[in-house]
Structure formats: C-alpha cells, structure tokens
N, C-alpha and C positions, 0 to 999 in steps of 0.2 A: 673508116671505121679500124678501130685499133681492137685485134682480138686478144684475149686474154693469153698469158701464158699458160701452158700445162705444168705440171710439175717434170715432166720427163725433160722439157727443154729447159727448164733452170738447171738440169744435172746433168750440164755438159761441161767438157773438161779437155784441153788439146790433151794430147797423147806424150806429149813432153812433159806438160805439165805433170799429168800421172806419174811419170817415170823419176821426174825429180822429188814428189811429194807423196810416193804412195803411202806411207806410213798415216798421213793425217785424211787423205782422200777414203782408206779402207776404214778407219775411225768414223768418217761422215757416212760411210756405207753401213758400219755395225749401228750406229746412231738412228738414220732416218728410214732404214730399209726400202730405200729407192735405189735402182740403177745408176748409174753413172755412165752415160755416152764417153765414149774417145774418141775424138777427132783427130784427121789429119789430113792437113792442106782444103780443111774446109767439108772434110767428108767424114760420115761415124765408118769407123774402122773396127771397133770395138764396142763390147757392152759390158762392165764390170758389174756385179752385185755381190750382196750379202750372203753367205753360203746358207743360212738357214732360209731368207728370203726365197732362194733358189727351189730349196729344195719344198718348201711350200706351192712353186710356183708345178713343179714336177710332180705332186701329189696332185692337184688339179687338173693337171692333162690326165694323168692317169684316169681318174674320177672322172673325168668327160669323154676318154675313151670307154671306159666301161660302160656310163651310162648310153653312149650312142650303140654299142656291141648290143645290148638290152633293147633297146628300142628298134632297132634292126628285126631282132630277133619277134619280138611282139609281132612287127609288120610281117614280119613273114609267117606267123601264125595265123593273124588274122585274113591274109591274103592266099590261105594255103599251101606255101611252100613249103611245105614240112614233108618228112618221111619217116615212118617206125624206125628207131633205133635197129632191131634187130634186122630190117632189110640193110642199114647202113654197115652194119659190121659183117652181115653176110657179104655184102659186094668187096669189101676191105678184103676178107680173107680169101675170097675169089681172086684179086689180084695180085695179091702176096702169096699165092700159093700155101694159106695156111690150113689145114684140115678141120673139115667142120666142128663144130661142137659134140659133143656128144651130150644125150637126151637123157634126163632121167636120171635118178643117184644123185649123190652127193659129190662136188669135186673132192672131197677129203678123202683121202682113205680112213679106213675104221680100224683100229688096234684090237 
C-alpha cells in the first residue's frame, strides 16, 4: 500500500540547493507559507520558514501556554489547592524581611 505524501514531505530541499537557489526558495516560502526542510546526507538539518508563518506559530504556542495555565489554575481551584492572596503576600514579606503592611488609613499622604 502506498501512503500519501504529506505537504511537509514535498517541501524538502538539499542544503546545497538552498545555498545555490536561496532567493527562489524564499519566494516559494512567501507564496505557500509552508516550511522547507533542508537536508544534508539524507538527514534533516534545518527548517526554513516564512517570517509571517513563524510569527503565527509563536502566537499559537503562546496562546496554548496561556490556555494551559488557565486550565491548571481552574483545576487547582476545583481541587482546593489554593491559598488566600493575603497569606501568600505575608509569607513573601517574611521570607524577604519586608516589614508588615500598616493597617488602616490610606496609603497616600494627604496634603
């Protein structure tokens, strides 16, 4: 059975080809927005990608990281793995030898 080739497999170039024809390959990158795998001695050595497509990838990863952080936070709340903020701030003050907050009154001086 012959398996279909993925888009990724069709965008493979020898590193020497890239070095000789970089301007055409960069033009190709800008047009199709797909990465090109550069190979040497039959092994992938680098991936070249259009800057705009790379930025989209970075944005996607950042969003996934943020969503995972939110998911973990919600899971912590669900399972009771939280502490009041005042308790955490007091602990930080003790560890960093920061004087306790003054209670009462405004923080600003009144003129």
